[in-house]
N, C-alpha and C positions, 0 to 999 in steps of 0.2 A: 320612685313612684310614677306610674303612668297616669296621665290625666288628659282629657280631651282639650282642655283649655286652661292655661295658667294665667291668673289675673292678680295684679297687685296695684296698690296706689303709689304714685310717685309724688310725694309732697302734696297730695290732694289736688294735683293739677292734671294728671294724666292717668289713664287706664292703659296699661301695657299688656297686650296679649302676645306672649312669647311663642312664636311658631317657627322662627328661623332668624339667624343673624346675618345671613348671606347678603341680602339686599343692601345692607349698610356696610358691608366689607369686613365685618368682624367674625372671627371664629369660623373659619372655613370648614373645620372638621366637627362642627357642632352636631349633636344628635337630633337637633330640631330641623324642621323642613322649611317653615316660613315664619315671617315676623309680621305682626300687625300692631299698629299704634293707633289708638283712638284718643283724640284730644277731648278733654271734658269742656274746654272752652269753645272750640269751634267745630267739634264733631268730625275732624278730618280723619280719613282712613288711608292707610298705605296699601295694604293687601287684604284680601278677604278669604284666601285659601286656608282651610283648617285641616290640621292633622295632629295626631297624638304626638306628644313629645315629652321628653324627660329633661328637666333642668333644675338647678338649685337657684331659686330666685333670690336667696339671701347671700349668694356668693358676692364678696366685696368687689371683685372686678366688674361683675355684671351690674351691680348697684351703682358703682362709680361712673360707668360709661353712660348709663341711660337715665340717671336721676340727678346729675349735677352739672349739666352743660346748659349754656344759655339758649340753645336751640329749642329745648323743651319748655323753658321758662317763658319764652315769648312765642311759642307755637310756630316755630320756623321749621316745619316738617312737611313731608309729602310734597304738595304742589308749591309750597313756599321754601323748599329745602335750599334752592340756589340762593334765595334772598338771605338765608342765614349763613351757610358755610362759605360759599364762593364769594358772595358780595362782601361779607365781613373781611375775608382775606384780601380781596382786591382793594377794598377801601384802605387797608393798611399799606398796601403797595403803592397806591396812589399818593398817600401821604409821604411815603419814601421819595417818590418822584418830585413832589413839591418841595420837600425838605432839601433835596439835592440842589434845587435851583435857588431857593430863598436863603437857606442857611449856608449854602456854598458861597453865595455873594456876601453874606454877613461875615463869613470866615475871612474872605479876602479884604474886607473893609475894616473890620474891628479886630482881627487877629484870631489865631487858632485857639489860644487858651480861652478867650472870651466866648467863642462859639462853642467850645467843648463844655464849659461850665453852664452856659445858658441852655444848651440842648439837654444836659443832664437834669437840670432843675425842671425844665418843661416835661421831660420824660417821667420824672418822679410824680409830678402833679397830675398829669393827664392819665398816667398808668394807674395811680391810686384812685382817681376819679372814676375810671372804668369799673372798679369793684363796686361802686355805689350807683351805677347808671340805672335810673328808674325805668327807662324805655329804650327800645332798640334804636331809635333815631339818635338819642343821646349817646348810646354806646358806639354807633358808627362814627359820629363826629369825634369822639374821644379817641377812637381807634385810628382815625385819620391823623390826629395830632400826635399820637404815639408813634406812628410810622414816620412822620416828619421829624420828630425829635430824635428817634433812634438813628435816622439817616444822618442828621447833623452831628450826633455824638460819634458815630462810627467814622464818618468822613474826616472830621477834624482830628480825631485821635490818630487815624492812619497818616494824614498829611503831617501832623506835628511830629510823629515818630520818624517819618522818612526825611523830614527836613532837619532833624537833629542828629542824624548819624551820617558817617562817611559813606561814599559809594561802595566801598569794599564790604561794608557791613549790612547793606540793605537787604540782601537775600536772607541773612539770618534774622534780621528784624521782621521781615515779612513772614517768615516761618513761625517765629515766636508769636506774632499777632494771630496767625491762623490757628495755631494750636490752642491758644487761650480762648478764641472764639468757639472752637469745636468742643472744648471741655465744658464751657458754659452752656452750649446748646444741648449737650448730652445730659447735663444735670437737670435740665428742664423736665425731662421725662420722670426723673426721680422725684422732683417736687410735685408733679402732677399725680403720681402714684400715691405719695404720702399725704397730699392735700386734695382730696377728690372734689370738693366744692369749688367751682370756678371763681366765685367771688373771693373766697379766702385765698385761693392760689394767686389770683391777680394782685391782691393786696400784699401777699408775702414776697412777691418778686419785684414790687414797685417801690415800696416805701423806703427801703434802704438806699436806693439810688440817690436820695437827697444828700448822702454823705459825699457825693462827688463835688459838692460845693467847696469842700476843703482843698480840692485840687487848685483852686485859685490862689491859695497861699503856699502851695507846695511846689508846683511845676512852673517852669519858665516859659516865656513866649518863644516862638520859633525865631532863631537868629536870621534865617533866610527871609522870613516875612518882614522882620524889622528892617533888614537891608533893602528889600524890594519896596518898602513903604517910605523910604527916604529918612528913616530914623537911625542914622549912622552912629550917633553917640550912644544910644541905648544898645545898639547891636554890639558895639565895642565893649561896653561895660559887661554885657552878658557873656561875651567870648572870654573876657578876662576871668569872670567868675567860673566858667566851665573849665578853663585851663587850671585855675587854682584847685578846684575840686578833684581834677584828674591828676594833680601833682605835676603839672607841666608849667613851663615858664612862657608867658605871653611875650612874643617878640616886640620890642619897643619900636623897631624901625618899620613896623607895618601900619599903614593907614588905610582906612576903609573909604573907598570912593563910591559914590552913588551915581549909577548910570541908568536912569529910568527908561532910556530909549531902547534898551535891549529887549523890552517886552512890547515894543510898538512896531507897526508895519510902516516901512518907508515907501512912499509913493514915487512915481516917476519924476515929479516936480520937486522932489527933495523934502516934501512935508511928511509928517508922520501922523498916524491915527491909531486908535485902539483896534486890536484884532476882533473879528466876529466869526460866527460859525460858517459864513459863506466862504471864508478863506480856506476852510478845510476841503472844499470841493471846487476851488477856482481853477486849478491846473489838473491835467489828466492823471498823472501818476498819484498825486495826493488824493484825487477824487476816488480812484480805484481803491486805494488803501483805506480811505475813510468809509466808503460804502461797505467794504468787507468787515472792518472793525465794528461798525454799527450792527451788522448782522450777527457777528460773533457774540457781541455783548447781549443782543436780544435773545439769542438762542441759549447761551449759557445761563442767563437768569431764568428764562422760561423753563428750561429742563431742570435746573437745580432746585428751584422752589416747587416745581411740579412733583418731582420725585420725593422731596421732603414732605410735602402735604400728603402724597400718596403712600407714605411709609406705613401708616397705621392699618392699611388694608393687607399688609403682608404678614403671614403667619397667624398664630392663634392669639397672641397677646399683643395688643396695639402698643403698649408701653415698651416692651422689649423690641418690637419692630422699629419704633422710633429711635431707641437707643442704638440699634445696629446701624440705622441710616445716618445718625449724627456722629457716632463714635469713629466711623471710617474717616472722618475729616481730620483726625489727629495724625494717623499714618500718611494721609494724603498731603498734609502740610509738610511733614518731614521729608517725604519723597519729592515734593516739589523742588526743594533746594537742590537735591541731588540731580534731578532731571535738568534743571536750568544750567547746572555746571557742566554736565556731560553732553546733553542733547541740544542745548540752546533753547531759545524761546520758540522758534518756529516749529521744530519737530515735537516739542512738548505739547504745544497747542494742537497740532494736527493729530497726533496719536491719541491723546487723552479724549479729545472731542469725538473722534471717529469710533474708538473702542466703546466709549460710553453710549453712543447711539446704537451700535451693534448689540450691546447688552439689552437695551430697551426693546429692540426688535425681536431678539431671541425669546424674551419673556412673553411675547405675544403669540408664539407658536402654539396652536391648539393642543398638540399631543403632549405638551409639557405642563398643562394647566393643573394636572392632578399631582404633580411632584412639587409639593410646597417648599421643601428645603432648597431645591434648585432655583425656583422662582425667586425666593428670598435672597439667595446668594447672587444671582445675576443682577437683580435690582440694586442690591447693596454695592456690588462691584461697579455697576453703572454710575451710581451716585459718587463712588470713590473717584472715578475717572473725571466726572464733570466737576467735582470739587477741585481737582488739580487744574483743570482748565480755568476755573474761576480765579484761582490763585495766580496763575501765570498771566492771564490776559490784562490784569491791572498793570503789571510791570511792562509787558510787551507793548501795550498801547502808548504808554507814556514815553517809551523810547522811539516809537515810530513817528510821532508827531514832532515837527521842529519846535524849538523853544518858544517862538513868538505866538504859536497857536496851540500850544500843549494844553493849556487850561480849557480853552473853548472846545478843543477836540475831545478831551476826556469828559467834558460836560455833555457833549452831544452823545457820546457812547453811553453815558449813564442814563440819559433820557430813554434811549432804546432798551436798555436793560430793564428799566422800571416798567416799560410797556409790556415786555415779556413777562415780568413778574406779576403784573395785573391780570394777564390772560391765564397764567398758570392755574389758579384755583378753579376756574371754570372747566378747563380740560381735565384737571385732576378729579373733578366731581364725576367724570364718566367712569371712574374705576368701580363705582357701585353698580353700574348697569352694563357697561361694556369695557371691562378691564383690558382686553386685547387691543381695542381701538385706541384706548388711552395711551398705551405703551408705543403704538405705532406713531401717534401724533407727537410723542416725545423723541422717538428714535430717528425718524426720517430727517427732521431739521438739523439734528446734531450731526448726522453723517454728512449732510450737505455742507455744514459749517466746517467740518474737519477737512473736506476736500478744498474748499475755498481758501482756507488758511495757507495752502501751498502757494497761493499767489502773493503772499506777503514776504518781504525780505527778512533775513536774519539780522538781529541787532546785537548779538552777543559779542562783546569786546570790540565793537565798532565805534568810531567817532560819530556821535549823534549829531543830527542836523540842528542848526541854530536858526536859519532863515528859511523862508518859503522856497527860494530857488534851491537851497541845499536839500530841503525836504523833498522837492520834486525830483532831484537827481538821485536821492538815496535809494539804493536797492535795485537800480535799473538792470544790473548785471546778474541778478539772482535767477538761477535756473529753476524751473518748475519741480524737477525731481532731485534737486540738490537738498538733501535732508539734513546732513550734519553741518555745523558751523564751519565756514572757511573764510579765508582772507583775500579772495580773488575779486572782490567788487568794492 
């Protein structure tokens, strides 16, 4: 049926005049021409152009998108759109940044298991509270806490896993963790499609997390953390238990010695002190590597989260577009292990980051804008490449820093990554008004990061540095165009 204007009530809060979906990035092949939203609360208007259109206002996808998101419930549209979408996402990322600093310190002081369970309980409580947030300000505070809790949970889980497996199994453990993350991420779209109301969706994905409290009685503390904290007797008891579960015999002639000085900086006068972030840039070669790694982490988080948030603007169905964007993380995780074994850390970082940036730039070409399937493919493949970079850079950075400053180095990298993640929602919001510019702003930094990674040394099968002088000398013989791992430095 053709009508000059289609109007319907959205929970008695908004009058939607459906004239086009394009300004909001949905349904590029819609038969409509423009979209107008008029708030019954504040009288806000997005567009005023009118044209005949034909659409089924009762279609469930249409109803789910425009009637069940918090942006409409709190009138965060039109001139307040950035306050709703971008600020909400950035507040979450800011919480992730604070969580890295605060809960990371808690993990070092109280243990990996304690931090994991504490973060899970905090995530369950704050995530459930978001579903009942009465005002947007309360929603933002809870979203900040959710970001902090999710950061602590993910970080402590990753560290606990890596500290409990041998070095020869770390690639497989990393791949397994990335696959599990990707599967959970993809399932989020299925939950969103099945549970259209955002409050019910938030409740359904948050309440069950409280079951993580059972982990306190199931999993063990990290033996490496126990050893590093001077709790040698507990460490030995745990190692004996691990040997018994694995059907091994614990060697009785082995004693655990605690040497806390291995994680301290030795001064010229023989005294020792705790490492700090300044030590990562105190000497020239370490300074160069630290600056490059900080930029790599900034770009990979900025592009990764930007492409993820921008996924809903690809194709006709935002749910399926999000699934495509997240599902590629499963093969990306599997291929990461293969690339690390064949190509090494350096080439894997360079190639994946560079190709991901090129894909973003190609999608910005004007003559390709009408080929929806090609745009979707290139954007998805770009996300695939950036995901590989994200997987590799964790391991690569940990191997480049010497032991004495490894923790503070990775902490510095993580701070830059969260800054990139905070900026990503604001750049991604450009996809509704200038999608080509949005892709350029993602593509150019990624290409630059890919080229800069050539200045980093290879770490595959190398004896990793322990002290700052060793870290300063590590990789000095690496040639710029030496791509494959070699043993000549």
